[in-house]
C-alpha positions as CSV (number, residue, x, y, z in Angstrom):
1,M,84.6,-39.6,-63.6
2,S,86.3,-39.4,-66.9
3,A,84.3,-40.0,-70.1
4,T,85.5,-42.7,-72.4
5,T,85.6,-42.5,-76.2
6,E,87.2,-44.5,-79.1
7,L,89.6,-43.2,-81.7
8,H,91.0,-45.2,-84.6
9,V,94.7,-44.5,-85.3
10,Q,97.2,-46.0,-87.7
11,P,100.9,-46.5,-87.0
12,R,103.5,-44.5,-89.0
13,N,106.9,-45.9,-90.0
14,E,108.5,-42.6,-90.9
15,V,109.1,-39.7,-88.5
16,G,110.4,-36.1,-88.9
17,S,109.0,-32.9,-90.5
18,G,109.1,-34.2,-94.0
19,P,107.0,-37.4,-93.4
20,A,104.7,-35.3,-91.1
21,R,103.9,-32.9,-93.9
22,K,103.2,-35.9,-96.2
23,V,100.7,-37.1,-93.6
24,R,99.0,-33.7,-93.5
25,R,98.7,-33.6,-97.3
26,Q,96.8,-36.9,-97.0
27,G,94.3,-35.1,-94.8
28,L,95.5,-36.8,-91.6
29,V,97.1,-35.5,-88.4
30,P,100.5,-36.9,-87.2
31,G,100.9,-37.7,-83.6
32,I,102.7,-39.7,-81.0
33,V,101.5,-42.3,-78.5
34,Y,103.9,-42.7,-75.6
35,G,104.2,-44.0,-72.1
36,H,104.9,-47.2,-70.2
37,G,108.2,-47.7,-72.0
38,Q,106.9,-47.4,-75.6
39,T,106.6,-44.7,-78.2
40,T,104.5,-45.2,-81.4
41,P,104.2,-42.6,-84.2
42,I,100.6,-42.5,-85.4
43,A,98.3,-40.7,-87.8
44,F,94.6,-40.1,-87.4
45,S,91.6,-38.3,-89.0
46,P,91.1,-34.8,-87.5
47,K,87.3,-35.3,-88.0
48,A,87.4,-38.5,-86.0
49,L,89.1,-36.7,-83.1
50,H,86.6,-33.9,-83.4
51,D,83.7,-36.3,-83.3
52,A,85.2,-38.3,-80.4
53,L,85.5,-35.1,-78.3
54,A,82.0,-33.7,-79.3
55,G,80.3,-32.5,-76.1
56,H,83.4,-33.3,-73.9
57,S,86.4,-31.5,-72.5
58,A,89.7,-33.1,-73.5
59,S,91.1,-33.1,-70.0
60,G,88.3,-35.4,-68.8
61,V,88.4,-37.9,-71.6
62,L,90.1,-41.3,-71.7
63,F,90.6,-42.5,-75.3
64,T,90.5,-46.1,-76.4
65,L,93.0,-46.0,-79.3
66,T,92.4,-48.8,-81.8
67,G,94.7,-49.9,-84.6
68,I,98.0,-50.2,-82.7
69,A,99.5,-53.7,-82.8
70,G,96.1,-55.2,-83.0
71,K,95.1,-54.2,-79.5
72,N,93.3,-51.4,-77.7
73,T,95.3,-48.8,-75.9
74,T,94.0,-46.5,-73.1
75,A,95.4,-43.0,-73.4
76,R,94.9,-39.3,-72.6
77,L,95.2,-36.4,-75.0
78,R,98.3,-34.8,-73.5
79,D,99.2,-32.0,-75.9
80,V,98.1,-30.5,-79.2
81,Q,99.8,-28.2,-81.7
82,L,97.7,-25.7,-83.7
83,D,98.7,-23.8,-86.8
84,P,98.0,-20.1,-86.1
85,T,98.2,-19.2,-89.8
86,K,95.5,-21.6,-90.7
87,A,92.6,-20.8,-88.4
88,R,94.3,-22.8,-85.6
89,Q,94.2,-26.0,-87.6
90,L,95.3,-29.1,-85.7
91,I,98.7,-30.2,-86.9
92,H,100.0,-32.6,-84.2
93,A,98.8,-34.4,-81.1
94,D,100.5,-36.3,-78.3
95,F,98.6,-39.2,-76.5
96,Q,99.9,-40.5,-73.1
97,I,99.3,-44.2,-72.3
98,V,97.7,-44.6,-68.9
99,T,95.7,-47.1,-66.8
100,R,92.5,-46.0,-65.2
101,G,93.9,-46.1,-61.7
102,E,97.2,-44.4,-62.6
103,A,97.9,-41.0,-61.0
104,V,98.0,-38.2,-63.5
105,R,97.8,-34.4,-63.5
106,A,95.4,-32.5,-65.7
107,E,94.0,-29.0,-66.1
108,V,90.3,-29.1,-65.4
109,S,87.9,-26.3,-66.5
110,V,86.0,-24.3,-63.8
111,V,82.4,-23.6,-64.5
112,T,80.3,-21.2,-62.4
113,V,76.8,-22.2,-61.5
114,G,74.0,-19.7,-60.7
115,V,74.0,-15.9,-60.7
116,A,75.7,-14.0,-57.9
117,R,73.3,-12.4,-55.5
118,A,75.0,-9.0,-55.9
119,V,74.8,-9.2,-59.7
120,K,71.0,-9.7,-59.5
121,E,70.4,-7.1,-56.8
122,S,72.8,-4.3,-57.6
123,G,74.3,-5.0,-61.1
124,A,77.6,-6.0,-59.6
125,I,80.2,-7.7,-61.8
126,L,81.4,-11.3,-61.4
127,D,85.1,-11.5,-62.2
128,V,86.3,-15.0,-63.2
129,A,90.0,-14.8,-62.4
130,L,90.9,-18.4,-63.3
131,H,89.2,-20.7,-65.8
132,A,91.0,-24.0,-65.0
133,V,92.8,-25.6,-62.1
134,L,95.6,-28.2,-62.1
135,V,94.5,-31.4,-60.3
136,E,96.0,-34.8,-59.6
137,G,94.2,-38.1,-59.3
138,P,93.5,-41.4,-60.9
139,A,93.3,-41.1,-64.7
140,G,89.8,-42.6,-64.7
141,E,88.5,-40.1,-62.2
142,I,89.5,-36.8,-63.7
143,P,86.3,-34.9,-64.3
144,E,85.5,-32.8,-67.4
145,S,84.8,-29.8,-65.3
146,L,84.5,-28.5,-61.8
147,E,81.5,-26.5,-60.7
148,I,81.4,-23.6,-58.2
149,D,78.1,-22.2,-56.9
150,V,78.3,-18.4,-57.0
151,S,74.6,-17.7,-56.2
152,Q,75.2,-16.4,-52.7
153,L,78.1,-14.1,-53.4
154,G,77.7,-10.4,-52.4
155,I,79.9,-7.5,-53.3
156,G,83.5,-8.1,-52.0
157,D,82.9,-11.9,-51.7
158,H,85.3,-14.3,-53.4
159,I,86.1,-18.0,-53.8
160,L,89.6,-19.4,-53.7
161,V,90.9,-22.7,-55.1
162,G,90.9,-24.0,-51.5
163,G,87.1,-23.5,-51.5
164,L,86.5,-26.0,-54.4
165,T,84.8,-29.2,-53.6
166,L,86.8,-31.9,-55.4
167,P,85.7,-35.5,-56.2
168,A,87.1,-38.2,-53.9
169,G,90.6,-39.1,-54.7
170,L,91.5,-35.8,-56.3
171,K,93.7,-33.0,-55.0
172,A,94.4,-29.5,-56.3
173,I,97.9,-28.8,-57.4
174,T,97.1,-25.1,-58.0
175,P,97.8,-23.3,-54.7
176,A,94.8,-23.1,-52.4
177,D,95.1,-19.3,-52.0
178,T,94.7,-18.7,-55.8
179,L,91.6,-16.6,-56.6
180,L,88.9,-18.2,-58.7
181,V,86.1,-15.7,-58.7
182,A,85.3,-12.4,-57.0
183,V,82.3,-10.0,-57.0
184,E,83.0,-6.3,-57.6
185,S,80.8,-3.3,-57.7
186,S,79.7,-2.2,-61.2
187,K,81.8,0.3,-63.1
188,I,79.1,2.9,-63.0
189,E,78.8,2.6,-59.2
190,R,82.6,2.9,-58.8
191,E,82.6,6.0,-61.0
192,E,79.7,7.6,-58.9
193,I,81.7,7.0,-55.7
194,S,84.9,8.4,-57.2
195,Q,83.1,11.5,-58.5
196,A,81.1,12.2,-55.3
197,P,82.1,15.6,-53.7
198,A,84.3,15.4,-50.7
199,A,82.8,16.4,-47.4
200,T,83.7,20.0,-46.3
201,S,86.0,19.7,-43.3
202,Q,85.6,22.2,-40.5
203,P,88.6,23.4,-38.4
204,E,88.6,21.7,-35.1
205,V,88.5,24.0,-32.1
206,I,91.1,22.7,-29.6
207,A,90.3,25.1,-26.8
208,R,88.8,28.5,-26.3
209,G,90.1,31.1,-24.0
210,K,87.9,33.3,-21.8
211,E,86.1,36.1,-23.7
212,G,88.4,38.9,-24.3
213,E,91.6,36.9,-23.9
214,T,94.1,37.0,-26.7
215,A,96.7,34.4,-27.4
């Protein structure tokens, strides 16, 4: 089930790059709240968002936005823009208005649980091929993460998206045959196998003639 948290925002009257820069100079982040036939430019404190998300994954959080037309608005954090030149500083955010039962799509993180048997017994390597999957379901039921138990995996074993156990009401949009995790032999073991001398092959005798016969 989705976590819920509150974020205070303030509507903006001006839009565009100039007003957005002005908002940032004030120490705030510009954003947009949209959906259900309305669009509202907003500004909010980056620290307030950071605090609201503390200990949570954004994909599994429903925000109660306060400060818009005197009422509370339920929304999801749909997109963020980061400034790569300023230590990935948050410079813009989009919030999508939803109801708890409304069907939405979201990328949910995949978390491995346990230590693969082959990793413990032979030093094998657990390769995590995919760190998040796209799911669809009610906005209020999107989890913060999905767990996969890897403790029984041996060398050569793998888990596909189709092997995930999803909460009731959710379905995976990522194709079922997409690889999530796989267990491979260690690099040292692979090198030892590749460097092992090849067996000396002996010519096969097809047939022998009688003693003294020549071909």
